[in-house]
C-alpha positions in Angstrom: 0.2 0.2 0.1 1.1 3.4 -0.9 0.0 6.6 0.7 -0.9 8.2 -2.5 -0.2 7.9 -6.4 2.7 10.0 -6.2 4.5 7.9 -4.1 4.0 4.8 -5.9 5.0 6.5 -9.3 8.2 7.6 -7.4 8.8 4.0 -6.3 8.2 2.6 -9.7 10.5 5.2 -11.3 13.0 2.5 -12.5 10.6 0.4 -14.0 10.7 0.0 -17.5 7.6 0.9 -19.7 5.4 -2.1 -20.5 2.6 -2.9 -22.9 0.7 -5.0 -20.3 0.7 -2.9 -17.3 0.4 -3.4 -13.6 -3.1 -3.6 -12.0 -3.6 -1.4 -8.7 -6.9 -0.3 -6.6 -6.9 2.8 -5.1 -9.0 5.0 -2.5 -10.1 8.0 -5.4 -11.8 11.2 -4.1 -13.9 12.9 -6.6 -12.2 16.2 -7.3 -16.0 17.8 -7.7 -18.3 16.0 -4.9 -15.1 14.9 -2.8 -17.1 11.9 -2.9 -14.6 8.8 -2.0 -14.7 5.8 -4.4 -12.5 2.4 -4.9 -11.1 2.4 -8.7 -8.9 0.4 -10.7 -5.6 1.8 -12.2 -3.5 0.6 -14.6 0.5 1.7 -14.6 2.8 1.5 -17.5 6.1 1.2 -15.9 5.7 4.5 -13.8 3.4 6.1 -15.9 -0.4 6.4 -15.9 -2.3 7.0 -19.3 -3.5 10.5 -19.8 -6.9 9.6 -20.7 -7.9 6.9 -17.5 -10.3 8.6 -15.6 -13.8 7.7 -14.0 -17.4 9.0 -13.9 -18.4 9.8 -10.5 -21.8 8.0 -9.9 -22.6 10.9 -7.1 -22.4 13.9 -9.2 -22.0 12.4 -12.6 -19.1 14.5 -13.2 -15.7 13.2 -15.3 -12.4 13.5 -14.2 -8.9 12.2 -15.1 -6.9 10.6 -12.6 -3.4 11.6 -14.3 -5.0 15.5 -13.5 -5.8 14.5 -10.1 -2.8 12.5 -8.3 -3.3 14.4 -5.0 -7.0 12.8 -4.9 -5.4 9.3 -4.6 -5.5 8.8 -1.0 -4.1 5.2 -0.9 -3.2 2.8 -3.5 -2.5 -1.2 -3.3 -1.1 -3.6 -5.5 -3.8 -6.2 -7.1 -2.8 -9.6 -6.1 -4.2 -12.0 -8.9 -4.7 -15.1 -7.2 -5.7 -16.9 -10.5 -1.7 -16.6 -11.4 -1.0 -18.0 -7.9 -1.6 -21.6 -8.7 0.9 -22.7 -5.7 -1.9 -21.4 -3.1 -4.4 -23.5 -3.2 -7.5 -21.4 -2.4 -8.3 -17.6 -1.2 -9.1 -18.6 2.2 -5.3 -20.0 2.6 -4.1 -16.8 1.1 -6.5 -14.6 3.6 -5.5 -16.8 6.6 -1.7 -16.3 5.9 -2.0 -12.6 5.4 -3.8 -12.4 8.5 -1.3 -14.3 10.4 1.7 -12.0 9.1 -0.5 -8.6 10.2 -1.0 -10.0 13.4 2.9 -10.8 13.9 3.7 -7.2 13.2 0.5 -5.8 15.2 1.8 -7.8 18.3 5.3 -7.5 17.9 5.9 -4.2 20.2 3.4 -5.8 22.7 0.3 -3.4 22.0 -2.4 -3.6 19.7 -3.4 -0.2 17.9 -6.6 1.1 16.4 -4.3 2.6 13.5 -2.8 -0.8 13.0 -5.9 -2.9 12.8 -7.7 -0.3 10.6 -4.8 -0.3 8.2 -5.1 -4.2 7.8 -9.1 -3.5 7.4 -8.3 -0.8 4.8 -6.0 -3.4 2.7 -8.5 -6.2 3.3 -11.4 -4.0 1.5 -9.6 -3.1 -1.4 -8.0 -6.2 -2.1 -10.3 -8.8 -1.0 -13.3 -8.3 -3.2 -15.9 -10.9 -1.6 -17.4 -9.9 1.6 -16.7 -13.7 3.1 -12.9 -13.2 2.5 -13.3 -9.7 4.3 -15.1 -11.2 7.3 -12.7 -14.0 7.3 -9.5 -11.7 7.6 -11.0 -10.1 10.6 -11.7 -13.3 12.3 -8.4 -15.1 11.6 -6.6 -11.8 12.7 -8.4 -11.8 16.0 -7.3 -15.5 16.4 -3.9 -14.6 15.5 -3.5 -11.6 17.8 -4.7 -14.1 20.8 -2.5 -16.7 19.5 0.6 -15.5 17.8 2.7 -18.7 18.4 0.4 -20.1 15.9 0.8 -17.4 13.4 4.2 -18.6 11.7 3.2 -21.8 10.3 0.2 -20.5 7.7 3.1 -17.8 6.7 5.3 -20.3 5.1 3.0 -20.5 2.4 3.3 -17.0 1.3 6.6 -18.3 0.2 5.4 -19.7 -3.0 4.1 -16.6 -4.2 5.3 -14.6 -7.2 7.4 -11.1 -6.3 4.6 -8.7 -6.9 2.3 -10.5 -4.5 5.3 -10.7 -2.0 5.6 -7.1 -2.4 2.3 -6.1 -1.7 2.0 -8.0 1.3 5.1 -6.2 2.7 4.0 -2.9 1.7 0.9 -3.9 4.0 3.3 -5.0 6.8 5.4 -2.0 6.6 2.0 0.5 6.8 1.0 -1.5 9.6 4.2 -1.0 11.5 4.5 2.6 10.7 0.9 3.6 11.4 1.3 5.1 14.6 4.2 7.1 13.7 7.1 5.0 15.1 9.0 2.2 13.9 9.7 0.1 16.9 12.9 -2.1 17.0 10.7 -4.9 17.6 8.6 -4.3 14.4 11.8 -4.3 12.3 13.0 -7.8 13.6 9.5 -9.5 13.0 9.6 -7.8 9.4 13.5 -9.3 8.9 11.9 -12.6 10.4 8.9 -12.8 7.7 11.0 -11.9 4.9 13.2 -14.7 5.6 10.3 -16.9 5.9 8.4 -15.9 2.9 11.9 -15.5 1.2 12.4 -12.3 0.2 15.7 -11.1 -0.9 17.8 -8.6 1.5 17.5 -6.2 -1.8 13.8 -6.5 -2.3 13.6 -5.8 1.2 15.7 -2.9 1.2 13.9 -1.6 -1.6 10.6 -1.9 0.2 11.6 -0.3 3.2 13.5 2.6 1.7 10.2 4.3 0.8 8.7 3.8 4.4 11.8 4.7 6.5 12.7 7.7 4.3 9.4 9.1 4.7 9.1 8.9 8.5 9.6 11.8 10.9 9.8 12.1 14.3 6.5 13.9 15.7 8.3 15.2 18.5 10.9 16.9 16.7 8.3 18.7 14.3 6.9 20.1 17.8 10.4 21.2 18.7 10.4 18.9 22.2 12.2 15.8 23.6 10.1 12.5 23.5 7.6 12.5 26.2 4.8 10.5 27.6 3.2 13.9 29.1 0.3 14.6 26.7 0.3 18.1 28.4 3.6 18.8 27.2 2.7 17.8 23.7 -0.1 20.3 23.5 1.7 23.0 24.7 4.2 22.3 22.1 1.7 22.1 19.3 0.0 25.5 20.3 3.5 27.2 20.3 4.4 26.0 17.0 1.0 26.8 15.6 1.5 30.5 16.8 4.7 30.3 15.1 3.8 29.1 11.7 0.3 30.3 11.5 -0.4 31.8 8.0 -1.7 34.8 9.2 1.5 36.0 10.4 2.9 35.6 6.9 0.8 37.4 4.7 2.4 40.3 4.2 5.7 38.4 3.9 7.3 37.0 0.0 5.2 34.4 -1.5 8.2 31.7 -0.5 8.1 32.6 3.1 4.0 31.9 2.9 4.8 28.8 1.2 7.3 27.8 4.0 5.1 28.9 6.9 2.0 27.0 5.2 4.3 23.6 4.7 5.5 23.9 8.5 1.8 24.6 9.8 0.7 21.3 7.9 3.5 19.4 9.4 2.5 20.6 12.9 -1.0 19.7 12.5 0.0 16.1 11.3 2.6 15.6 13.8 0.1 16.4 16.4 -2.8 14.6 15.1 -0.4 11.4 15.1 0.4 12.0 18.7 -3.0 12.4 19.6 -4.3 9.2 18.0 -1.5 7.3 19.5 -2.5 8.5 23.3 -5.8 7.8 22.5 -4.8 4.2 22.4 -3.0 4.3 25.7 
């Protein structure tokens, strides 16, 4: 899973142009009525056809995805199980993916809402049948309660092709980073799973690079040391909001205004991530 189409295009920048294309499913916001839909996308190399678009069934207006890249919220690789004869059934695949997710969610000793939500978002977009989605939730709960039993079904995923393995590991990295931090125990479990699923060190580094390079410590954004005292976090947040509020920069050159806007947004995002994290404590 990628946070948006731009990050996917960047990650695929070295992929040569292809006549067959790769299939993805995305969470897309209509630029006119802001209704959110799941849409299919085909990528050729790291390019998206200019004419690819959708007609919103809510407002009946058409939009081209290439012109509205920022409206793609999340994007997932499509895993075609029909081309994976090594996996006997979709139920076995769902079970194995839920086992992987449970191992990463439980790695740091706590189950966070963001982590479970990330798994559910993946399931909604990748598992098209209602029964598969419900099975995924049931198996996740089972493996969270019995993590020692989660490793056996994971071994089946070693039979998948590299594209399918990448899709699974993108999910696992998203789960690990969903709370805004990357716990050493999560990294340890990811590397352990990579060995079981038979993902090479080079492929592991390629996948992790996108996530590790994007993460930024929320405490440093707020200008404070790491703390468990949420009152200190709120105080730092208010100070940073005053420091970078756009109203303070409206008489300055446009470059200063743009800088302040980006910093203000970063402060908002950092605080929201910390707030969600403390809601789970």
